[in-house]
Residue, then its C-alpha position, 0 to 999 in steps of 0.5 A: m496563477r496556475h501555482k496557487a491554483r495547485f494549492i487548492v487543487w490537490p489538497l481537494f484531490f487527495v479529500a476526494a480520493v479518500a472519500a472514494m477510499s473509503a467508500v469503497v472499502m464499506l462497500l467491499w466489507n458489507a459486501v463480503v466479510p458478512g457473508i463469510f463471517a456470521a458475526a461481523p456486522q457491516i461498517d458505516y462509512l466513518h469506520a471504513l474511514g478508520l479501517l483504511v487509516l489503520s491499514r495505512i498506519l499497518f502496512g503502509g506508513f506515513r513516509g510517503h512510499g512505505g510498504w512493500r514498494g518503499r523496499m525497491h526503490g534505491h538499493g532494493h531495486e539494484r539487487w532484485a536486478k543483480w538477483q535476476a542476472m544470476t544464473p541459477e549456479e550463482r543463486e545456490q552459490f549465494h545461498r549456501h555462502g552468503p552475499r560478498 
């Protein structure tokens, strides 16, 4: 029974989260943007939802963990750890000669 409940609860949670984020985008846009740009209109809820989807397409993708976070998984994380462990001299040498 618990397994079946997940198929109901997670989609409802997802819809509620998208609805809440759209409301936050709408409120932030209407509070900030028209005050900065005189010609910018206030937006309604559906425009905020569209803006949220557009920003997800442009900056996050649809692969799950897209955007800048996706680059830190797997090999990117290993390279970052190696970079952090380098001395300043090793970093300078890396910049001059590239990875080996």
